[in-house]
C-alpha positions as CSV (number, residue, x, y, z in Angstrom):
1,M,0.1,0.0,-0.1
2,S,1.3,3.5,-0.8
3,L,1.6,6.2,1.7
4,A,-1.7,7.9,2.5
5,I,-2.2,11.2,4.4
6,A,-5.6,12.1,5.7
7,A,-5.0,15.8,6.8
8,F,-7.8,18.1,8.2
9,C,-7.7,21.8,8.0
10,F,-9.6,23.7,10.8
11,H,-9.6,27.4,11.5
12,E,-11.2,28.9,14.5
13,V,-12.7,26.9,17.8
14,T,-14.6,29.4,19.9
15,D,-18.0,30.3,21.2
16,D,-17.0,33.9,21.0
17,P,-16.4,34.6,17.2
18,G,-15.5,38.2,17.9
19,S,-12.7,37.5,19.9
20,T,-10.6,35.5,17.7
21,G,-9.3,35.5,14.1
22,F,-10.3,37.3,11.1
23,Q,-13.5,39.5,11.9
24,R,-14.8,39.1,8.1
25,R,-17.9,37.7,6.5
26,G,-16.0,35.1,4.6
27,A,-14.7,33.7,8.0
28,A,-18.1,32.7,9.5
29,P,-18.3,29.2,7.8
30,F,-15.1,28.2,9.6
31,R,-15.9,28.9,13.1
32,L,-16.4,25.9,15.2
33,T,-17.6,25.7,18.7
34,P,-15.5,23.9,21.2
35,A,-18.2,21.3,21.5
36,G,-18.4,21.0,17.8
37,F,-14.9,20.6,17.4
38,G,-14.8,18.2,20.2
39,R,-17.2,16.0,18.2
40,H,-15.1,16.0,15.0
41,L,-12.2,14.8,17.0
42,D,-14.1,12.0,18.8
43,R,-14.8,10.8,15.2
44,I,-11.2,11.1,14.3
45,G,-10.1,9.2,17.6
46,A,-12.5,6.3,16.6
47,A,-11.0,5.7,13.4
48,G,-8.2,4.0,14.6
49,V,-5.1,6.0,13.3
50,S,-3.8,8.5,16.0
51,P,-3.0,12.1,14.5
52,R,0.9,12.7,14.1
53,L,3.1,15.7,13.1
54,V,4.3,16.0,9.6
55,T,7.8,16.2,11.0
56,E,7.5,12.7,12.8
57,L,5.9,10.6,9.8
58,D,7.4,7.0,9.9
59,T,7.2,4.1,7.7
60,A,3.4,3.3,8.4
61,D,1.0,3.4,5.2
62,R,-1.5,5.8,6.7
63,H,-1.2,8.9,8.8
64,I,-3.7,11.4,10.0
65,L,-2.7,15.1,10.4
66,L,-4.7,17.9,12.2
67,T,-4.0,21.5,11.0
68,F,-5.2,25.1,11.9
69,D,-5.0,27.9,9.7
70,D,-4.8,31.9,10.3
71,G,-3.2,32.1,14.0
72,G,-6.5,33.3,15.8
73,R,-6.3,33.3,19.6
74,S,-8.5,30.5,19.7
75,A,-5.5,28.2,18.5
76,L,-4.7,27.8,22.2
77,T,-8.4,26.4,22.9
78,A,-7.8,23.9,19.9
79,A,-4.4,23.0,21.2
80,D,-5.9,22.1,24.8
81,Q,-8.3,19.9,23.3
82,L,-5.7,18.0,21.2
83,E,-3.4,17.7,24.2
84,H,-6.2,16.2,26.3
85,R,-6.1,13.4,23.7
86,G,-2.2,13.3,23.7
87,W,-2.4,14.8,20.2
88,R,-0.4,17.5,18.6
89,G,-1.2,19.8,15.5
90,H,0.1,22.3,13.1
91,F,-0.7,26.0,13.3
92,F,-0.1,28.2,10.4
93,I,0.3,31.8,11.2
94,V,-0.5,35.0,9.3
95,T,2.5,36.8,10.5
96,S,1.3,40.5,9.8
97,R,-1.3,39.9,12.4
98,I,0.9,38.7,15.2
99,G,-0.1,40.5,18.4
100,S,-3.3,42.2,17.0
101,R,-6.3,42.0,19.2
102,T,-7.8,38.6,18.0
103,F,-4.6,37.0,16.8
104,L,-1.9,35.0,18.9
105,A,0.7,37.3,20.6
106,R,4.5,36.5,20.1
107,E,4.7,34.6,23.4
108,E,1.7,32.6,22.8
109,L,3.2,31.3,19.6
110,R,6.4,30.3,21.7
111,E,4.0,28.6,24.2
112,L,2.3,26.7,21.3
113,R,5.8,25.3,20.1
114,R,6.9,24.5,23.7
115,R,3.9,22.5,24.0
116,G,5.0,20.5,21.0
117,H,3.0,21.8,18.2
118,V,4.2,22.7,14.7
119,V,4.2,26.6,14.1
120,G,4.4,27.4,10.4
121,S,3.7,30.0,7.9
122,H,0.3,31.0,6.2
123,S,1.9,33.9,4.4
124,H,2.7,37.3,5.8
125,T,-0.5,39.2,4.9
126,H,-2.9,36.4,3.7
127,P,-3.5,37.5,0.2
128,D,-7.0,36.0,-0.8
129,I,-6.2,34.9,-4.3
130,F,-2.6,34.0,-3.8
131,R,-2.3,32.2,-7.3
132,E,-2.9,35.7,-8.8
133,L,0.0,37.3,-7.4
134,P,3.3,38.0,-9.3
135,V,5.9,35.2,-8.4
136,E,8.2,37.7,-6.7
137,R,5.4,38.8,-4.5
138,M,4.7,35.1,-3.6
139,R,8.2,34.7,-2.6
140,A,8.1,37.8,-0.6
141,E,4.9,36.7,1.3
142,W,6.7,33.3,2.3
143,R,10.3,34.6,2.8
144,T,8.9,37.6,5.2
145,S,6.7,35.2,7.1
146,A,9.2,32.4,7.5
147,D,11.9,34.9,8.7
148,L,9.7,36.5,11.2
149,L,8.6,32.8,12.5
150,S,12.3,31.6,12.5
151,E,13.4,34.8,14.7
152,L,10.6,34.3,17.0
153,L,10.9,30.6,17.6
154,G,14.7,30.3,17.1
155,E,14.5,27.5,14.6
156,P,13.9,27.1,10.8
157,C,10.5,27.5,9.7
158,E,9.9,24.3,7.6
159,S,6.1,24.1,6.9
160,A,3.5,26.4,5.3
161,S,-0.3,26.3,4.3
162,V,-1.3,28.2,1.3
163,P,-3.8,31.2,2.3
164,G,-7.3,31.1,0.6
165,G,-6.7,27.7,-0.8
166,E,-5.9,28.9,-4.5
167,I,-2.9,27.0,-5.7
168,S,-1.0,26.8,-8.9
169,S,2.3,25.5,-10.0
170,A,3.8,29.0,-9.4
171,V,2.4,28.8,-5.8
172,L,3.9,25.7,-5.0
173,Q,7.0,26.4,-6.6
174,S,7.4,29.6,-4.9
175,A,7.1,27.8,-1.5
176,S,9.5,25.3,-2.5
177,D,12.1,28.0,-3.4
178,T,11.8,29.5,0.1
179,G,13.0,26.4,1.4
180,F,9.9,25.0,3.1
181,R,10.1,21.2,3.5
182,F,6.2,20.8,3.7
183,V,3.3,22.8,2.2
184,F,-0.3,22.1,2.8
185,T,-3.2,22.9,0.3
186,V,-7.0,22.6,0.8
187,E,-7.2,20.1,-2.3
188,P,-8.6,17.0,-0.6
189,V,-6.1,14.4,-1.7
190,L,-4.6,11.5,0.3
191,R,-1.3,11.2,-1.9
192,P,1.3,13.6,-1.2
193,S,3.5,14.9,-4.1
194,N,6.6,16.9,-4.4
195,V,7.8,20.1,-5.8
196,G,11.5,20.2,-5.6
197,Q,12.5,19.4,-2.0
198,C,9.2,20.2,-0.8
199,M,6.4,17.7,0.0
200,V,3.0,18.8,-1.0
201,L,0.1,17.8,1.2
202,G,-3.8,17.8,0.6
203,R,-6.3,18.6,3.3
204,F,-10.2,18.5,3.7
205,L,-11.5,21.9,4.8
206,V,-13.8,21.2,7.7
207,K,-16.6,23.8,8.0
208,T,-19.3,24.9,10.6
209,A,-21.7,22.8,8.3
210,T,-19.5,19.8,8.1
211,D,-21.2,16.7,9.8
212,P,-18.9,14.5,12.0
213,S,-20.1,11.7,10.1
214,R,-18.1,13.0,7.1
215,V,-14.9,13.5,9.3
216,D,-15.5,9.9,10.4
217,Q,-15.6,8.5,6.8
218,L,-12.5,10.6,5.8
219,A,-10.7,9.7,9.0
220,R,-11.0,6.0,7.9
221,F,-9.5,7.0,4.5
222,R,-12.7,6.9,2.5
223,G,-14.6,9.4,0.6
224,W,-11.5,11.4,-0.5
225,G,-12.3,10.9,-4.4
226,S,-15.6,12.4,-4.0
227,A,-14.4,15.3,-1.9
228,L,-11.8,16.2,-4.6
229,A,-14.4,15.8,-7.4
230,V,-16.5,18.6,-5.6
231,R,-13.7,20.6,-4.8
232,R,-12.6,20.8,-8.6
233,L,-16.2,21.5,-9.9
234,K,-16.2,24.5,-7.5
235,A,-12.8,25.7,-8.7
236,V,-14.0,25.4,-12.4
237,A,-17.1,27.6,-11.4
238,R,-14.9,30.1,-9.7
239,R,-12.5,30.4,-12.6
240,S,-15.2,30.6,-15.4
241,V,-15.9,34.1,-14.6
242,P,-12.7,35.8,-12.9
243,P,-14.2,39.3,-12.5
244,L,-17.3,37.8,-10.5
245,Y,-15.1,35.6,-8.4
246,R,-12.7,38.4,-7.4
247,Y,-15.7,40.6,-6.3
248,V,-17.2,38.0,-4.2
249,V,-13.9,37.3,-2.9
250,A,-13.3,41.1,-2.0
251,R,-16.7,41.5,-0.3
252,R,-16.1,38.2,1.8
253,A,-12.7,39.9,2.9
254,R,-14.0,43.0,4.3
255,E,-13.4,43.3,7.9
256,S,-16.6,43.9,10.1
């Protein structure tokens, strides 16, 4: 059996949406309550494969990884729930937001790392259609973020996730050029690929409306093909009318 990695992408875990993460219309579908998040973790735990860190993968055929994008303050709540189960996760940080009201402060990021979690880049400013940036801007976003995290944590920043979920060959190559060992997308695929020295890993994006039974199925390494088909159909629809898509993204990105 070839290597299969079932990675899940979460965002905020909170009962108080105004206290954490991006305060924009587009963020609402990605906020889970702690109770709802716990139900997803219950299903993952019942699947029989304990979550690992990407930096600690062994020769087993199947792995589960848990990731969290943006770096909102609720990351500490999510980390508490993981640690209660003996698990660790990956937290990807928008570094221009470090220390702002609803995002993690510098010392909180150090705390996450001390507690055994991976802390990586989610770009510097979170451009919402990353694949449309000039390549030099992509590299600058990655490099600025990686350098800030390396200085903050006292170690190389080796992992990243693509903001907004918009990927292209240029996006992935820019991450590889930055020196990341691992880059996560939100393409729901089980099989990792490589761009240069960088491993590219897909993820399933868990939303508020995602039923725990869906997570249960995916954690048992079933249903990824249908999830990818849905994702690609939506991508075709998004890219068929670029001006409309940019307008919708801009509206959702407005801070409230």
